[in-house]
C-alpha positions as CSV (number, residue, x, y, z in Angstrom):
1,M,25.0,-13.3,1.6
2,G,22.4,-14.1,4.9
3,E,19.1,-15.4,5.4
4,E,16.5,-16.1,3.0
5,L,13.7,-14.8,3.2
6,T,10.4,-16.7,4.0
7,M,7.3,-16.1,5.7
8,E,9.2,-17.5,9.0
9,T,12.0,-14.9,8.4
10,I,10.4,-11.9,7.4
11,T,7.7,-12.0,10.8
12,K,11.1,-13.1,12.9
13,K,12.9,-9.9,11.6
14,T,9.6,-7.7,11.7
15,A,8.3,-5.2,14.4
16,K,5.1,-5.9,15.4
17,D,4.2,-2.4,16.3
18,S,5.4,-0.2,13.7
19,L,7.4,-0.7,10.1
20,D,11.3,-0.4,10.4
21,V,13.0,-0.3,7.6
22,E,13.6,-3.7,7.2
23,A,10.0,-4.4,7.1
24,V,9.4,-1.2,4.2
25,R,11.8,-3.0,2.2
26,I,10.7,-6.4,2.7
27,L,7.2,-5.3,1.8
28,L,8.5,-3.2,-1.8
29,D,10.3,-6.2,-2.6
30,H,7.2,-8.5,-1.9
31,A,4.8,-5.8,-4.3
32,S,7.7,-6.3,-6.9
33,A,7.8,-9.6,-7.2
34,K,3.8,-10.1,-7.1
35,I,3.6,-7.2,-10.1
36,S,6.1,-8.2,-11.8
37,H,5.0,-12.5,-11.7
38,D,1.6,-12.1,-12.1
39,F,1.0,-8.6,-14.3
40,K,3.7,-9.0,-16.0
41,R,4.3,-4.6,-16.3
42,P,5.8,-2.2,-13.9
43,A,3.8,-0.1,-11.1
44,C,5.1,2.4,-8.5
45,I,4.6,1.4,-4.8
46,A,4.3,3.9,-1.8
47,I,4.6,2.3,1.8
48,G,3.3,4.9,5.0
49,D,3.3,5.6,8.3
50,E,0.6,4.7,10.3
51,N,-0.8,8.6,9.5
52,G,0.4,7.4,5.6
53,E,3.4,9.4,5.7
54,L,5.7,8.3,3.3
55,L,8.4,5.5,4.5
56,G,9.6,4.5,1.3
57,F,9.1,4.2,-2.2
58,L,9.5,2.5,-5.3
59,R,9.6,3.6,-9.1
60,M,9.6,-0.3,-10.5
61,D,11.2,0.5,-13.7
62,G,10.1,2.0,-17.0
63,G,6.6,2.7,-14.4
64,P,4.7,5.6,-15.3
65,A,6.3,9.1,-14.1
66,R,2.0,10.2,-13.8
67,S,1.7,6.9,-11.5
68,I,4.3,8.2,-8.4
69,R,2.2,10.7,-7.2
70,I,-0.7,9.0,-6.8
71,A,0.4,6.0,-5.3
72,Q,1.5,8.3,-2.0
73,C,-1.7,10.0,-2.3
74,K,-3.8,6.4,-2.3
75,A,-1.1,5.5,0.9
76,Y,-1.4,8.8,2.3
77,T,-5.6,8.5,2.3
78,A,-5.8,4.7,2.9
79,A,-4.0,5.2,6.3
80,R,-6.2,8.6,7.1
81,M,-9.4,7.3,6.7
82,Q,-8.6,4.2,7.7
83,S,-9.8,2.3,5.2
84,S,-8.8,0.9,1.9
85,T,-9.3,3.1,-1.2
86,H,-11.8,1.1,-3.2
87,D,-13.5,1.3,0.3
88,L,-13.8,4.9,0.0
89,F,-14.8,4.6,-4.0
90,L,-17.6,2.6,-2.7
91,R,-18.3,5.1,-0.1
92,L,-18.1,7.9,-2.2
93,Q,-20.4,6.4,-5.1
94,R,-23.0,5.2,-2.4
95,D,-23.7,8.1,-0.9
96,K,-23.2,10.9,-3.7
97,E,-20.2,12.8,-2.0
98,D,-17.6,14.4,-3.1
99,I,-14.0,14.0,-2.2
100,R,-13.4,17.7,-1.7
101,F,-15.8,17.3,1.0
102,F,-12.6,16.0,3.2
103,C,-10.8,19.2,2.2
104,D,-7.6,17.2,1.8
105,P,-5.9,17.7,-1.8
106,K,-3.9,14.8,-0.8
107,F,-7.1,12.4,-1.2
108,T,-7.6,9.7,-3.7
109,A,-10.6,7.7,-4.2
110,F,-8.8,5.5,-7.3
111,P,-8.9,1.3,-5.5
112,G,-5.6,0.5,-4.6
113,G,-4.0,2.2,-1.5
114,N,-5.0,0.1,1.5
115,I,-3.9,0.5,5.5
116,L,-1.3,-1.8,7.0
117,R,-3.2,-3.7,10.1
118,N,-0.7,-6.5,12.3
119,S,-1.8,-9.4,13.6
120,A,-3.3,-7.5,17.1
121,N,-5.3,-5.1,14.2
122,K,-3.4,-2.4,15.6
123,I,-2.5,0.1,11.7
124,V,0.7,0.1,11.8
125,G,1.2,1.4,7.9
126,S,-0.3,1.4,4.6
127,V,0.7,0.7,0.9
128,G,-0.2,2.4,-2.1
129,I,0.2,0.6,-6.1
130,S,-0.9,2.6,-9.0
131,G,0.5,1.9,-12.6
132,L,-1.3,-0.7,-13.3
133,A,-5.4,-2.1,-14.2
134,P,-7.7,-0.2,-10.9
135,R,-8.6,-3.8,-9.8
136,E,-4.7,-5.5,-10.4
137,D,-3.3,-1.7,-7.7
138,H,-5.9,-2.8,-5.6
139,E,-5.1,-7.1,-5.6
140,V,-1.4,-6.0,-4.7
141,S,-3.0,-4.0,-2.3
142,E,-4.7,-6.1,-0.8
143,A,-1.8,-8.7,-0.7
144,L,0.3,-6.5,1.4
145,A,-2.4,-6.2,4.2
146,S,-2.6,-10.0,4.3
147,L,0.8,-10.3,4.5
148,V,1.5,-7.6,7.6
149,K,-2.0,-9.4,9.0
150,T,0.7,-12.3,10.2
151,W,3.0,-10.1,11.6
């Protein structure tokens, strides 16, 4: 049926400087498997390019409808701010800033958005997870960022 997906085959098959369709599928599969295994609840998963524009999306069976847009905005925000949405949330609290100061209605500071950097530390994409608790969304986005870091 095909080659088994292992870390070695994922690394061999994934473009190093950008996310191709196969890489996006691997990330969606990896995220949904982690969410199912670790949290046993559905969520929404958005994968964006280095600018936060949507490359792939998965609403797991039963994933909350409200989380569709939130996941996509988390990926978008992470890419545009070049940091996790968790870090943005902390920054807004620390500096007593309002997210509206950035003049972008797609920005969100809900944890669960992250940038994806390859092994050369180049930003190749972004991820947004929504539908779990904020710390769980963040944990899944961190796991995907760690995975891509090996590419």
